[in-house]
N, C-alpha and C positions, 0 to 999 in steps of 0.2 A: 455514756458518750464514747468512752474509750473502747468498750466492747463492740459498739456499733461500727466504729471505724475498722476494727480488726476483722469483723465479719465481711465488710465490703472488700477488704484487701484479700481475704481468702477466696471470695467469689471471683475476683479479677484474676487471681493466680490460676484457677482451674478452668477459666473460660475456654482456652484452646482445646483442652482435653474434652470438655463437654461438646464443643462444636464438632470435634473429630468423631466422637461417639454418635453424633446425630447424622453426620454426612456419610459415614461408612455404610450403614444399612440402606440409606437412599441410593448410593452408588451401586451397591450389590443388587438391589431390586431393579434398578434401571438396566444394568448389564444382563440380568436374567430375562427381563422382558424383551430386550433387544435380541438376545440369542434365540428366544422362543419364536419371535417374529421371523428371524432369518431362517430358522429350520422350516417353519411353515412355508415360507416363500420358495425355498429349495425343493420342498416336496411338490408344490404346485408345478414348478419348472420341470421336475422329473416326470410328473404325470403327463404334462403337455408334450414333452419330447417323446415319451413312450407312445402316445397316440399318433404323433407324426411318423414315428418309425413304423408303426403298424400300417398306417395309410400308404406310406411309400413302399412297403413290402408288397401290399396288395396290388399297387399300381405296377410294380416291377414284374410280378407274376403275370398280370394281365398283358403287359407289353410283350413278355416272352412268348405267351401263347399266340398273340397276334403276329409276332415275327415268324414263328414256326408255320402258322397258317399262310402267311404271305410267301415264305420260301417254297412251301409245297405248291401253292398256286403258280409261283414263278416257274418251277420245274415243269408243271403241266403245260403252261403256255409255251415254254421253250420247246417241248416235244411237239406241240401243235405247229409251231413255226417250222421245225425241221420237216414235218410231214408236208406242210404247205409248200415249202421250197422244193421238195422232191416232186410234188405234183406239178409245180410250176415248170420244173425242168422237163418233165414228160410232155406237158402241154406245149412248151416252146419247141420241143423236138417235133411234135406232130404238126405244129404250125409251119415250121420250116420245111417239113416234108411236103405238106400240101402246097406251099408256095412254090417249091421246086417243081412239083408235079404240074401245077398250073402254067409255070413258065416254059417247061420243056415238053409239054404234051404235043405229040405229032398229030398231023391231020388224019392219017390212015388209022382205021380201027385196029389193025394188028399192032401198029406201032404204039398206039395208046395203051393197049394191054401190057406191052412190054415195059413201057415207061412206068405205068402204075405199079407193076410188079417190082421194078427196081426201086422205086421210092418206098414202097411198103416194106421192102427188105432192109431198109436202113432206119435207124431210130437213134434218139439221144438217151444216154444213160450216164449218170455221174458226171455230167458236163462234157461228155465226149460222144462223138457219132460212131455208131456201131452198125455192123451188118449181121443179119441172122446167122446163127450157128458159128459165130466168131468165138473160138474157144478161149481167146485171150481175155474175154470178159470175166472169166473165172479168176479170182484172186490166187496168184501163185503160178499162173501159166503165162509164159512169154512166147515170143516168136519161135525160138528153138524148140521148146517143149511142144508147142502147137504142131510144128512140122513133124516131130517124132510121133505124136499121136495120130496125125494124118497118115503117116507111113504104116502105123499099126492098124489102120482101118477105122479109127475113131475120128469122124469128120463132122459130127453134129452134136448139139447139146444133148439130144435124147440118147445118142449112143454113149456119150460120156457119162450120163446119169445112170446108165445100166452097167457101167464098168466098175468092178470092185477096187477097193484101195490096194489090195494085194497085187492085182494085175497091173495097176498103174505103177506100183513100186517096182515090179519086174521090168517094166518098160524103161523106167528111170535108171535102174541099176545096169541095164544092158547098154545104156548110152554112155556109161563111164562114171568115175567118182565125182566129177563136177556136178552131177545132177542128183547125187544121193542125198544132198542136204535139203532137198525139197520135200515137203510133207503133203501128199495128195489125199489125205484123209477126208477133206471137206469138198473135194473137186466134184464128186458125183452129186452131192446135195446142191451145190451151187448151180451146176449145169441143169439140174432138175427144176430149180426155181426160174432159171432163165428160159427153159423150154416151156414153162407154164405161164411165162409173162408176169411172174410175181416180183416186180422190180423193187418195190418198197422193202420187201423182206430180204431180197438179195443185197440191197444197199445197206440195210441195217446190219446184216451179218458181216459184210465186208468191212464196215466201219469198226465193228468189234474186233475183227481179225487184225486190222491195222493198229488199233489201239493196244492190242496185246503185244504187237512187235515193238511199240514204243516203250 
């Protein structure tokens, strides 16, 4: 009887230790399982994010290509608009000339011919009204230089188109130092375009010359 009581006392004394020995493996197993599950979940998240990054990268590349195509198309349309505006200016000039011709046409046949010739000699270019063989239509030539060129016998676009740059420089130098700053290297080519009625080419060239000055 006494030995039985002693055995029960020994078991009661070691119960906390026994419980601890049972709980520790359980806790370690639970923590290991939770860590394994967490790692798997993180791997799935990384895979999903990598897929989204790849998709967004493809969409970004496609968007950039579409933007480049749109910009190129926009530049082409802008050039068409500039061309149409130039054509519109020319048409407006012709319309005004015809309206003026109709309003001022004299009754006599000789008078009609003179009026038609006067109207035909005027036209619109770059938003201004010009007369044939007006040398000031050339970029770089003003009233003073036009007068000097007339004095030198250069009174038409055709004559100016056949004058070399060196001869033009000699005329400018003879007029004094105030005119040496002018560059006549393109005057003959501009006059040639005007003489041939190539107004679009002349306008484009003059726009480029003005852009260079700015």
